[in-house]
LUMGU-521669 format. One record per residue (C-alpha): x, y, z; chain; residue in three letters; residue number from 1. Coordinates in pm, 1 decimal, m for minus. Each point is the difference from the previous one (the first is absolute). Last residue first. Layout:
! residues N
         u         v         w  ch   aa    i
         X         Y         Z   A  ALA  NUM
...
This chain:
! residues 242
         u         v         w  ch   aa    i
    m397.4   m1699.5    1648.9   A  ILE  242
       1.7     203.8     310.6   A  MET  241
     308.0     112.3     152.5   A  ARG  240
      21.0     319.8    m165.3   A  ASN  239
    m344.3     106.0     155.1   A  ILE  238
     128.1     m75.0     356.4   A  VAL  237
     332.3     166.5     m48.6   A  SER  236
    m169.4     316.0    m145.5   A  ILE  235
    m257.7       3.9     269.9   A  ILE  234
     298.9     m21.7     280.7   A  HIS  233
     197.6     270.9    m192.9   A  SER  232
    m284.2     231.2      25.5   A  CYS  231
    m319.6     129.9    m188.1   A  THR  230
    m298.3     257.9      44.7   A  GLY  229
     248.2     283.7      63.4   A  ASN  228
     m72.8     140.0     347.6   A  GLU  227
    m164.5    m289.1     168.1   A  ASN  226
     231.6    m243.8    m163.4   A  PHE  225
     289.6     184.8     128.6   A  TYR  224
    m132.2     m51.9     353.6   A  GLU  223
     m40.2    m382.3     m18.3   A  CYS  222
    m306.8    m166.9      52.2   A  ASP  221
      m7.7    m128.7    m354.3   A  CYS  220
    m284.3     m33.0    m253.6   A  PHE  219
     m34.0    m161.6    m345.1   A  PHE  218
    m293.9      27.0    m229.2   A  GLU  217
    m185.6    m312.1    m170.6   A  ASP  216
    m318.2      44.7     222.4   A  ASP  215
     242.8     m17.8     319.2   A  LYS  214
     331.9    m116.0     m35.4   A  CYS  213
     183.8      35.0     352.4   A  GLU  212
     355.0      89.2      93.8   A  VAL  211
     104.6     m28.8     362.3   A  THR  210
     323.6     147.5     125.8   A  ARG  209
     227.4    m126.1     290.9   A  VAL  208
     286.4     224.4      92.0   A  GLY  207
     250.6     231.9    m151.6   A  HIS  206
     206.4    m212.6    m229.8   A  GLU  205
    m288.0    m210.2     m91.3   A  SER  204
    m166.3    m298.8     145.3   A  TYR  203
    m281.4     m29.4    m263.9   A  ILE  202
    m343.6    m136.2      75.2   A  ILE  201
    m202.7     m80.8    m323.4   A  THR  200
    m371.2      26.3      20.4   A  LYS  199
    m257.0    m135.8    m242.9   A  ASN  198
      20.8    m357.3     127.0   A  GLU  197
     296.5       4.3     261.5   A  ASN  196
     341.4      34.5    m151.7   A  ILE  195
     302.4      38.3     205.1   A  VAL  194
     288.2     176.6    m178.2   A  PHE  193
     340.2     108.1     141.7   A  ARG  192
     121.2    m368.0     m44.6   A  ASP  191
      m6.4      63.8    m387.8   A  ILE  190
     304.0     235.0       7.1   A  GLU  189
      77.7      70.0    m364.7   A  ASN  188
    m327.2     187.5     m41.2   A  LEU  187
      61.8     201.7     301.0   A  TYR  186
     333.3     132.2    m134.5   A  LYS  185
    m198.5      92.6    m312.6   A  LYS  184
    m256.8     163.2     186.8   A  ALA  183
     267.5     214.9     176.5   A  LYS  182
     159.5     108.7    m325.9   A  VAL  181
    m343.0      95.6    m114.5   A  ILE  180
     m63.4     194.5     311.5   A  LYS  179
     330.7     184.2     m63.8   A  LYS  178
     m97.9      85.0    m343.8   A  GLN  177
    m313.9     163.2     128.8   A  PHE  176
     208.1     247.9     234.1   A  VAL  175
     226.1      74.2    m328.6   A  SER  174
    m303.5      93.4    m219.9   A  ASP  173
     166.3      78.7    m349.5   A  GLU  172
       8.4    m374.3     m78.8   A  LYS  171
    m366.7     m57.9      79.8   A  THR  170
     m96.2     m97.6    m360.5   A  VAL  169
     265.1    m233.7     m60.9   A  MET  168
       8.2    m173.9     343.3   A  GLU  167
    m356.2     m66.5     m32.8   A  ILE  166
      58.9    m135.1    m351.1   A  ILE  165
     267.0    m243.8     127.9   A  GLU  164
    m226.2    m111.3     275.9   A  LEU  163
    m283.9     m86.8    m239.3   A  PRO  162
     235.9    m210.7    m241.5   A  ILE  161
     158.4    m219.7     234.4   A  LYS  160
    m282.2    m258.8      28.2   A  ASP  159
     m81.5      40.3    m369.1   A  ARG  158
     354.4     m88.2    m123.7   A  ASN  157
       8.4    m372.3     m96.5   A  GLU  156
    m373.3     m23.4     m81.9   A  LEU  155
      33.7     287.0    m235.0   A  THR  154
     m92.4     377.6      28.3   A  ILE  153
      98.8     232.7    m289.3   A  GLU  152
      77.3     355.1      71.3   A  ILE  151
     m87.3     285.5    m231.3   A  LEU  150
     127.5     341.5      83.4   A  ASN  149
    m234.6     233.0    m177.0   A  VAL  148
     115.0     353.7     m54.3   A  ASN  147
     149.4     m51.1    m349.5   A  ILE  146
    m316.7    m163.5    m139.8   A  GLU  145
      70.6    m335.7    m129.1   A  LYS  144
    m276.6    m181.6     200.6   A  LYS  143
    m255.2     235.9    m129.2   A  PHE  142
      69.6    m105.7    m372.3   A  LYS  141
     m45.1    m369.3      99.4   A  ASP  140
    m304.4      91.8     198.5   A  LEU  139
    m169.4     142.6    m287.8   A  TRP  138
      77.9    m267.3    m235.4   A  ASP  137
     m37.6    m312.7     253.2   A  HIS  136
     258.5    m245.8      56.1   A  SER  135
     m20.8    m228.2     311.3   A  LEU  134
     109.1     140.6     353.3   A  TYR  133
    m301.8     227.1      90.6   A  PHE  132
     124.0     282.3     218.9   A  ILE  131
      60.6      32.8     373.6   A  THR  130
      18.5     342.5     203.6   A  GLY  129
     224.1     223.8     201.6   A  LEU  128
     m24.3     380.2     m85.0   A  VAL  127
     230.0     222.4     220.9   A  ILE  126
    m169.0     347.1      m7.6   A  LYS  125
     141.1     297.0    m179.2   A  SER  124
    m209.2     m85.8    m304.8   A  THR  123
     151.6     m19.3    m344.5   A  ASN  122
     m93.3    m361.6    m114.6   A  LEU  121
    m322.5      50.3     208.1   A  LEU  120
    m140.3     211.8    m283.3   A  GLU  119
      49.4    m275.4    m240.6   A  TYR  118
    m185.1    m244.5     208.7   A  LEU  117
    m291.9     246.9      39.6   A  LEU  116
     m33.3      m1.6    m366.4   A  GLU  115
     m44.0    m383.7      25.9   A  LYS  114
    m253.7       6.3     263.0   A  PHE  113
    m167.9     274.6    m186.9   A  GLU  112
     m42.0    m262.4    m287.6   A  GLU  111
    m148.3    m276.6     205.2   A  SER  110
      m0.9    m324.4    m161.4   A  PHE  109
     372.4      m5.0     105.8   A  LEU  108
     m88.7    m109.5     340.5   A  GLN  107
    m121.1    m353.4    m123.2   A  MET  106
     296.1      m6.9    m225.8   A  PRO  105
     265.9      44.0     281.8   A  GLY  104
     148.1     267.5     233.3   A  ILE  103
     m52.1    m148.4     337.5   A  GLU  102
      36.9      75.3     283.3   A  ASP  101
      77.5     345.7       4.5   A  ILE  100
     131.5     155.4     331.6   A  ILE   99
      89.0     357.2      34.4   A  LEU   98
     269.6      76.2     277.1   A  TYR   97
      78.9     317.5     201.0   A  LYS   96
    m342.5      95.4     142.8   A  LEU   95
      m6.6     287.5     206.8   A  LYS   94
      m6.5     245.4    m300.3   A  ASP   93
    m339.9    m140.4    m103.4   A  ASN   92
     m98.1     125.1    m350.4   A  ALA   91
     150.5    m289.0    m184.3   A  MET   90
    m166.6    m245.2     259.6   A  VAL   89
    m331.1     156.3     m80.5   A  GLN   88
      40.0     m33.2    m388.0   A  LYS   87
     105.1    m364.4      58.0   A  LEU   86
    m308.3     m92.7     210.0   A  GLU   85
    m231.6     175.5    m220.2   A  ASN   84
     152.1    m197.3    m299.3   A  LEU   83
     m13.5    m325.3     202.8   A  CYS   82
    m362.8      14.8     134.3   A  LEU   81
    m207.5     155.1    m244.1   A  ARG   80
     178.0    m115.3    m306.6   A  GLU   79
      20.9    m358.1     113.6   A  PHE   78
    m362.6     m17.2     103.9   A  GLU   77
    m106.2     148.6    m357.9   A  ASN   76
     247.6    m259.9    m185.4   A  LEU   75
    m170.0    m303.8     163.6   A  ASN   74
     188.8    m241.6    m196.1   A  VAL   73
    m178.4    m323.6    m122.1   A  GLY   72
     236.6    m314.2      53.4   A  TYR   71
       4.1    m295.8    m218.6   A  ARG   70
     310.7     127.6    m199.8   A  SER   69
      11.1     360.4      49.1   A  ILE   68
    m298.9     181.1     m65.3   A  LYS   67
    m154.8     354.1     m47.7   A  TYR   66
    m351.4     m15.7    m120.3   A  GLU   65
     m99.8    m114.8     310.8   A  SER   64
    m246.8    m257.5     186.5   A  GLN   63
     187.6     m72.5     327.7   A  ILE   62
     m30.8    m378.8     114.5   A  ASN   61
     363.4     m74.0     m69.1   A  VAL   60
     119.6     291.1     191.9   A  HIS   59
     218.2     296.9     m47.2   A  ALA   58
      84.8     306.1     194.2   A  LEU   57
    m228.0     m41.0     298.4   A  ILE   56
       2.7     274.2     279.7   A  GLY   55
     179.0      90.2     311.8   A  ARG   54
      73.5     330.7     183.2   A  LYS   53
     237.2      42.9     312.2   A  GLY   52
     218.6     274.0     m94.6   A  SER   51
     267.4    m235.8    m136.1   A  LEU   50
    m231.7    m115.0    m274.6   A  THR   49
    m100.5    m338.7     m46.1   A  ILE   48
    m140.6    m132.0    m336.1   A  ILE   47
    m131.7    m361.5     m32.7   A  GLU   46
      82.1    m246.5    m267.5   A  PHE   45
    m218.4    m268.0    m131.7   A  GLY   44
     m94.2    m381.3     m10.1   A  VAL   43
     304.5    m168.5     114.7   A  ARG   42
     m62.9    m369.4     116.1   A  GLU   41
      30.3    m132.8     354.3   A  GLY   40
    m355.3     m32.3      66.5   A  ASN   39
     m51.1     373.6     m73.4   A  GLU   38
     291.7     210.8     m53.3   A  ARG   37
      36.7     384.8     m45.9   A  ILE   36
     347.7     100.8     m81.2   A  GLU   35
     126.5     316.1     143.2   A  LYS   34
     106.2     342.0    m153.4   A  THR   33
     205.1     295.6     140.1   A  TYR   32
     m91.6     357.2      19.8   A  PHE   31
     153.2     337.2      66.0   A  GLY   30
     128.1     172.4     309.9   A  GLY   29
     314.4     m30.7     224.3   A  CYS   28
     153.5     157.0     289.2   A  ASN   27
    m293.4    m109.3     263.0   A  LYS   26
      68.4    m358.6    m159.6   A  ARG   25
     348.5     m35.6     119.0   A  GLY   24
     302.3     m36.6    m200.5   A  LEU   23
      48.1    m377.0      94.7   A  SER   22
    m378.9     m23.0     m45.8   A  ASP   21
     m13.7     132.2    m345.3   A  ILE   20
     306.6    m191.7    m105.2   A  ILE   19
    m129.7    m331.1     128.5   A  LYS   18
    m331.5      83.1    m189.9   A  LYS   17
     194.0      50.5    m313.4   A  ILE   16
     183.4    m318.6      21.7   A  ALA   15
    m299.8    m199.9      66.3   A  THR   14
    m163.8     163.9    m310.4   A  THR   13
     312.8    m113.8    m201.6   A  LYS   12
       0.9    m340.1     129.0   A  GLY   11
     101.1    m248.5    m288.5   A  THR   10
    m373.8     m92.8     m51.1   A  ARG    9
     m23.5     152.9    m353.9   A  PRO    8
     348.5      91.5    m146.4   A  LEU    7
     158.8     296.2     143.1   A  ALA    6
      39.8     356.2      m3.6   A  THR    5
      41.3     260.3     255.8   A  LEU    4
      17.9     374.8     m93.7   A  LEU    3
     191.5     268.5     171.8   A  ILE    2
     m91.4     356.3    m128.8   A  MET    1
């Protein structure tokens, strides 16, 4: 289990989303969270599962017995969406990667979630997630589990971490490793990229490729993407983004 941790607003959710898109969403299952903003102010957090479901994790307008700061936590919604998603991923042999963003005080109101996390320490799937940075009794103990690889994101390393983790978890896949090498080559040759709104044209080694972002998901017109849900072109585009 590889868990990213960082001070607030350092970029751990951005990093995990880059990892998901670089590995290919079709190969991943789980969930991530997204801030809900109104008039520039954060008012809550949304749950987004990789199977396409959405819900509210917490909001300033939710009346709940479970509260973190000014946010009422929607525990029933979290358990309905996220626990079901994680169980389905565990049972699906086609999904290589299980994503959890995040493991934090809001999620830990669920005893079933905590039990499931300990089950996931021994799963054969690769578990990638984020975890609360500050000290917390339960989390401090979990971070020290032998099967937890804790990686801290800082302002200095946050742009490098996603690609390093992708390399780490795909080290047994020689073909994919070659795609990473090619993506790194493209990253060092910025003249290959032409950006046009939500599309990026890449002058690759084998022709002109187009990477497009639709509804927060990346697509490429190359053959490798059609078969694998990711490619060197997408990896290079994602890792150019700040």
